[in-house]
C-alpha positions in Angstrom: -5.4 -20.0 -0.5 -7.4 -20.1 -3.8 -10.6 -20.2 -1.9 -9.5 -17.2 -0.4 -8.9 -15.6 -3.7 -11.8 -16.5 -4.6 -13.5 -15.0 -1.9 -12.1 -11.8 -2.0 -12.8 -11.3 -5.7 -16.5 -12.3 -4.9 -16.5 -9.6 -2.6 -14.8 -6.8 -4.6 -17.4 -7.9 -7.8 -20.0 -7.3 -5.3 -19.0 -4.4 -4.2 -18.9 -3.2 -8.0 -22.2 -4.0 -8.4 -23.9 -2.5 -5.6 -21.8 0.8 -6.7 -23.3 0.5 -9.8 -26.8 -0.1 -9.2 -27.4 1.5 -5.5 -28.3 4.9 -5.5 -26.8 6.0 -2.2 -23.3 4.6 -3.2 -23.5 6.4 -6.3 -24.1 9.5 -4.7 -20.6 9.3 -3.0 -18.6 8.2 -6.4 -20.6 10.2 -8.8 -20.0 14.0 -9.5 -24.0 14.0 -10.6 -26.0 11.2 -9.6 -28.9 12.6 -11.5 -27.3 11.8 -14.6 -24.1 10.3 -14.7 -23.8 6.8 -15.9 -27.7 6.8 -16.3 -27.2 6.1 -20.0 -26.1 2.7 -21.9 -22.8 4.0 -23.2 -19.6 2.1 -24.1 -17.7 3.1 -21.0 -20.0 1.8 -17.9 -19.6 2.2 -14.6 -18.3 -1.1 -14.3 -16.3 -0.9 -17.7 -14.6 2.6 -16.5 -13.7 0.9 -13.3 -12.0 -1.8 -14.7 -10.1 -0.1 -17.5 -8.6 2.4 -15.2 -7.7 -0.4 -12.5 -5.6 -2.1 -15.8 -3.4 1.1 -15.6 -3.1 2.3 -19.0 0.7 2.6 -19.6 0.8 2.9 -23.2 -0.9 5.1 -25.6 -4.8 5.6 -24.6 -5.9 4.7 -28.2 -4.1 1.4 -28.1 -5.1 0.8 -24.5 -8.8 1.4 -25.2 -8.6 -1.0 -28.4 -7.0 -3.6 -26.4 -9.4 -3.5 -23.6 -12.5 -3.6 -25.8 -10.8 -6.4 -27.3 -10.4 -8.5 -24.6 -13.8 -7.1 -23.1 -15.5 -9.0 -26.1 -13.1 -12.1 -25.6 -14.2 -11.8 -21.8 -17.7 -12.3 -22.9 -17.2 -15.1 -25.1 -15.6 -17.2 -22.3 -18.6 -17.6 -20.1 -21.5 -15.9 -18.5 -20.7 -12.4 -17.0 -21.4 -11.8 -13.4 -21.0 -8.4 -13.6 -24.0 -6.1 -14.9 -22.4 -4.9 -18.0 -24.0 -3.6 -20.9 -24.9 -5.8 -23.7 -21.8 -7.2 -26.0 -23.0 -5.2 -29.0 -21.6 -1.9 -27.6 -17.8 -3.5 -27.8 -16.4 -1.1 -30.7 -13.6 0.9 -28.6 -14.6 4.3 -27.6 -12.4 7.7 -28.4 -10.1 9.2 -25.9 -12.1 12.0 -25.8 -15.2 10.0 -24.7 -13.1 8.2 -22.0 -11.6 11.3 -20.6 -14.8 13.0 -20.2 -16.3 9.6 -18.6 -13.4 9.7 -15.5 -14.2 13.0 -14.6 -17.6 11.8 -13.6 -15.9 9.1 -10.9 -15.0 10.1 -7.7 -11.4 8.5 -6.6 -12.8 7.9 -3.5 -14.0 4.4 -5.2 -10.7 2.7 -5.4 -10.1 3.6 -1.7 -13.0 2.2 -0.5 -12.2 -0.9 -3.0 -9.1 -1.1 -1.4 -10.5 -1.7 2.0 -13.1 -4.1 0.6 -10.1 -6.1 -0.7 -8.2 -5.7 2.9 -11.3 -6.8 4.7 -12.0 -9.6 2.8 -8.4 -11.3 2.9 -7.8 -11.0 7.1 -11.9 -12.5 7.0 -11.2 -15.2 4.5 -8.0 -16.3 5.4 -7.7 -18.8 8.5 -6.3 -17.1 11.6 -3.5 -19.6 11.3 -2.5 -18.4 7.8 -2.4 -14.7 8.8 1.3 -13.9 9.9 1.3 -11.7 13.1 4.1 -11.0 15.6 3.6 -11.5 19.2 -0.7 -12.2 18.3 -0.1 -8.2 16.3 -0.2 -7.8 12.6 3.1 -5.4 11.6 1.9 -2.1 10.0 4.9 -0.2 8.3 4.5 3.7 7.9 6.2 5.3 5.4 6.2 8.4 2.7 7.8 9.2 -0.5 7.5 11.7 -3.6 5.8 11.2 -6.7 6.5 13.1 -10.0 3.9 14.7 -12.1 3.8 16.5 -15.4 4.0 20.2 -14.6 0.1 21.5 -16.0 -1.6 24.4 -14.5 -4.4 22.2 -13.0 -1.7 19.5 -11.5 0.8 22.4 -10.1 -2.2 24.5 -8.7 -3.3 21.8 -6.6 -0.4 19.1 -6.0 2.1 22.5 -6.0 6.1 21.4 -6.3 9.2 23.1 -5.8 11.8 25.7 -8.0 15.0 26.8 -7.8 17.4 28.6 -9.8 17.5 25.9 -12.5 13.9 25.4 -13.1 11.0 23.9 -11.1 9.0 20.5 -11.2 5.4 19.8 -10.2 5.1 16.7 -7.6 2.7 14.9 -5.0 3.3 13.3 -1.7 2.2 9.8 -1.1 2.1 7.8 2.2 1.4 4.2 2.9 0.4 2.0 6.0 1.7 -1.6 4.9 1.3 -4.7 6.4 4.8 -5.8 6.1 4.3 -9.7 7.1 0.9 -10.4 5.2 2.0 -8.0 2.0 -0.9 -5.2 2.0 -1.3 -1.9 1.6 -3.7 -1.4 4.4 -4.1 2.4 3.5 -3.0 4.7 1.3 -3.0 8.8 0.5 -1.8 11.2 -2.3 -2.0 14.4 -1.2 -0.1 17.9 -2.2 3.7 17.9 -2.3 3.9 20.3 0.7 1.9 18.1 3.1 4.2 16.5 5.7 4.1 12.9 5.9 4.2 13.7 9.6 0.8 15.4 9.4 -0.6 12.5 7.4 0.3 9.9 9.7 -0.8 12.3 13.0 -4.4 12.5 11.3 -4.3 8.6 10.4 -3.8 7.1 13.9 -7.2 6.9 15.1 -7.6 4.8 11.7 -4.9 2.0 12.8 -6.3 -1.6 13.7 -6.4 -2.3 17.4 -4.4 -5.2 16.8 -1.3 -3.9 15.1 1.8 -2.2 15.6 2.9 0.2 13.7 6.8 0.9 12.8 7.9 4.2 12.1 11.2 5.8 10.7 13.2 8.6 13.0 11.4 11.3 10.9 8.2 10.4 13.0 9.8 10.6 16.2 8.2 13.3 18.3 6.0 14.0 21.1 2.9 14.5 19.4 3.2 11.2 17.6 3.8 9.2 20.7 1.1 10.9 22.6 -1.5 10.3 19.9 -0.8 6.6 20.0 -0.8 6.2 24.0 -4.0 8.7 24.3 -5.8 6.9 21.4 -9.8 5.5 22.6 -7.4 2.3 22.5 -3.9 2.7 23.1 -2.2 1.8 19.6 1.4 0.4 20.0 4.4 2.1 17.9 8.1 1.4 17.6 10.0 4.5 16.2 13.3 5.3 15.3 14.7 8.2 17.4 16.4 10.9 16.1 20.1 11.1 17.6 20.2 15.2 17.7 16.8 15.1 20.1 17.4 15.8 23.6 16.2 13.2 25.3 17.8 10.5 22.8 21.6 12.4 23.8 20.5 12.6 27.6 19.7 8.3 27.3 23.0 7.6 25.2 25.2 9.6 27.5 23.8 7.3 30.6 24.9 4.1 31.0 21.5 2.4 30.8 20.8 0.5 27.5 16.9 -0.1 28.0 15.0 2.5 29.9 11.8 3.9 30.5 11.7 7.6 30.4 9.3 10.3 30.8 9.1 12.7 28.2 7.2 15.8 28.3 6.0 18.6 25.5 9.7 20.3 24.2 8.1 23.5 23.2 4.9 26.0 23.0 4.4 24.7 19.4 3.6 21.1 20.0 1.7 22.1 23.0 -0.2 24.1 20.7 -0.6 20.9 18.0 -1.6 18.9 20.7 -4.4 21.1 21.4 -5.3 21.2 17.9 -5.7 17.5 18.0 -8.2 17.9 20.6 -5.5 17.5 23.7 -5.3 20.1 26.6 -1.5 19.4 27.7 1.0 21.4 29.7 4.8 21.8 30.0 4.6 19.4 32.7 2.4 16.8 31.1 4.4 13.7 30.5 4.2 10.5 28.6 6.1 7.3 29.5 8.1 5.9 26.9 10.7 2.8 26.7 14.2 3.6 24.9 16.5 0.7 23.7 19.9 0.6 22.1 20.5 -1.3 19.1 23.5 -2.0 17.9 23.9 -2.1 14.2 25.6 -5.1 11.9 28.0 -2.5 10.7 28.8 -1.3 14.6 26.8 2.1 14.8 24.3 2.3 17.4 20.5 3.4 16.8 17.8 4.2 19.7 14.0 3.1 19.5 10.9 4.4 21.1 8.1 2.2 21.8 5.2 1.4 24.7 6.0 -2.0 24.0 7.5 -2.9 27.8 10.0 -5.4 28.7 7.6 -6.8 31.5 5.0 -7.5 28.8 7.5 -9.7 27.2 9.0 -7.7 24.4 12.9 -8.0 24.7 15.4 -5.6 23.0 16.5 -7.7 20.5 13.1 -8.5 19.4 12.1 -5.0 19.1 15.7 -4.8 17.0 13.9 -7.4 14.4 10.8 -5.9 14.6 12.1 -2.4 13.3 14.1 -4.4 10.6 10.7 -5.5 9.0 9.9 -2.2 8.0 12.1 -2.4 5.2 9.0 -4.4 3.7 7.4 -0.8 2.9 10.0 0.3 0.9 9.9 -2.5 -1.3 6.4 -2.5 -1.8 6.9 1.6 -2.8 9.5 0.2 -5.2 7.1 -2.3 -6.7 4.7 0.6 -7.5 6.9 2.9 -8.5 9.4 0.7 -10.8 7.5 -2.5 -11.7 3.5 -1.1 -11.8 5.0 2.3 -13.0 3.1 4.6 -10.7 4.6 7.9 -12.2 3.4 7.1 -15.9 -0.1 8.8 -15.1 -2.6 8.4 -17.8 -4.3 11.7 -17.8 -3.1 15.2 -16.6 -6.0 16.2 -14.3 -6.0 15.8 -10.5 -8.9 13.0 -11.0 -6.9 11.1 -13.2 -3.8 11.4 -11.2 -5.5 10.4 -7.7 -7.8 7.4 -9.6 -4.5 5.7 -11.2 -2.4 6.5 -7.5 -5.6 4.3 -6.0 -5.9 1.9 -8.6 -2.2 0.8 -8.7 -2.5 0.4 -4.7 -5.3 -2.1 -5.6 -3.2 -4.0 -8.4 -0.4 -4.1 -5.5 -2.3 -5.8 -3.2 -4.3 -8.2 -5.8 -1.2 -8.9 -7.1 0.5 -10.2 -3.4 -2.8 -11.8 -2.4 -2.3 -13.9 -5.5 1.1 -14.5 -5.2 0.5 -16.4 -1.9 -0.2 -19.9 -3.7 2.9 -19.8 -6.2 4.9 -18.6 -3.6 4.1 -21.7 -1.4 4.7 -23.9 -4.1 8.1 -22.9 -4.7 8.9 -22.8 -0.8 8.7 -26.5 -0.8 11.5 -26.8 -2.9 13.8 -26.4 0.2 17.4 -27.8 -0.6 19.3 -29.2 -3.0 20.0 -32.5 -1.5 16.6 -33.1 -1.1 15.6 -32.6 -4.6 18.4 -34.1 -5.7 17.9 -37.1 -3.7 13.9 -37.6 -4.9 14.8 -37.0 -8.8 14.6 -33.1 -8.7 16.8 -31.1 -10.5 19.8 -29.3 -8.0 19.2 -26.0 -6.9 21.8 -23.7 -5.1 18.9 -21.1 -3.8 15.6 -20.8 -2.8 13.1 -19.5 -5.4 10.8 -16.6 -6.0 8.2 -15.4 -8.5 9.0 -13.0 -10.7 6.7 -9.9 -9.5 7.8 -7.9 -13.0 6.0 -10.9 -14.9 3.2 -11.3 -12.8 2.2 -7.9 -12.5 2.4 -8.0 -16.1 0.2 -10.9 -16.6 -2.4 -10.2 -13.8 -3.1 -6.9 -15.7 -4.0 -9.1 -19.1 -6.3 -11.6 -17.5 -7.8 -8.6 -15.0 -11.2 -9.0 -16.6 -11.9 -12.2 -16.8 -10.9 -12.4 -13.2 -13.7 -9.8 -12.8 -16.3 -10.8 -15.2 -16.5 -14.4 -15.7 -18.6 -16.4 -12.7 -16.3 -18.6 -11.9 -12.6 -17.4 -11.8 -11.1 -20.6 -10.5 -9.8 -21.0 -14.1 -8.2 -18.0 -14.3 -6.6 -18.6 -11.0 -5.1 -22.1 -12.0 -3.7 -20.7 -14.9 -2.1 -17.5 -13.2 -0.8 -20.1 -10.4 0.8 -22.2 -13.5 2.2 -18.9 -14.7 3.6 -17.3 -11.8 5.9 -20.8 -11.1 7.0 -21.0 -14.8 9.0 -18.2 -14.8 11.1 -17.2 -11.2 14.1 -15.8 -9.6 16.6 -17.2 -7.4 16.7 -15.4 -3.7 20.1 -14.3 -2.3 20.2 -14.0 1.2 22.7 -12.3 3.1 23.5 -9.5 0.3 24.2 -6.1 1.5 24.9 -2.6 -0.4 26.3 0.6 0.8 23.5 3.0 1.4 24.5 6.6 -0.5 22.9 9.4 1.3 21.7 11.8 -1.5 20.9 14.8 1.4 23.6 14.8 3.7 21.8 16.9 6.3 19.8 13.8 7.1 
């Protein structure tokens, strides 16, 4: 994987260089291409990108001082591979200068940079090392809320909610996450009132043809399933069905455990929404969907809706296991919110919030790419008896990398990864650090889920 990670970083460096030097790309990423980033300033285009990607979580003046000190150290460690200004401009800039510079940068740069990262991973990783389910990538979809500081600009754009006790400002975040390869393939931050279902409707066409997408029950609608079935190339899906839906109640009332049913638009609103999506349907327009009952460990019953048919080799037990893989997107969101401190934004403007959000996605993806080598080394320590018979120390549990420490160390060496010509030395140093402080994997643990909203 060292070679894969070097290739990924190389592609990201190349794109950063092209965005800095190419006029056409600058038109996409700069507010005013005729004057933005045209002068030799302390925070040039590449420096600004790397500074934002380091995720400034402390006082900005301290972050700027640390950044420029690290930048100077990176210059002295070897020849630079990025078109950065001369090292004579390495004195820290002011917080005001940083705030003014970042206003010139469109947040979409980080979204596209993440696309470069993901495409590089799938391209350079050998097919046998890309984990799949029945030959398909497993993409989990999920959304969450994110708390924001209630400034007039943020409240005016993102909105929020209020009650008799007060009000708050917040945004809605949404992810498509490759749960087997631990990559966020697509992400979006939107105003608080934007429904996750609306975001998913608009992103169906962007799903890869070689993937199956797993959704929670909030996404179980006729429109959602029809958009997957009627895409230019049919998209595979697995959705946990809501118990209160009529077709689910009818299915549970019957004796079948696994049936193919025909669903029709439940109301005029669904027909109108389908026409907004470009499909003319009537009340009799049907779609074929497979419904499967699965028994949960606690004895409960859930219904899964899918277009993965039994005659194509997809058993009910496999579908149950596939749905439980969706939990991976929850752990990814937890990593970003708690370990990478997503909600600790470094600015109070819409642009700065969006920049920080997409930069957090990049760091999360880059971290997971770099952890693969270290985790592979730890996985070789398979059992206490084998380790003990070979003279090693006896271990009760398997091991995993401490992601909290790993993310901190990655941000510390991020400049070196993207500045020096040969990042192999940095990757090797990170590898040694990752496998030094590890955590035990305690399998089989289960905790009761506490529902905050009893209506769900």
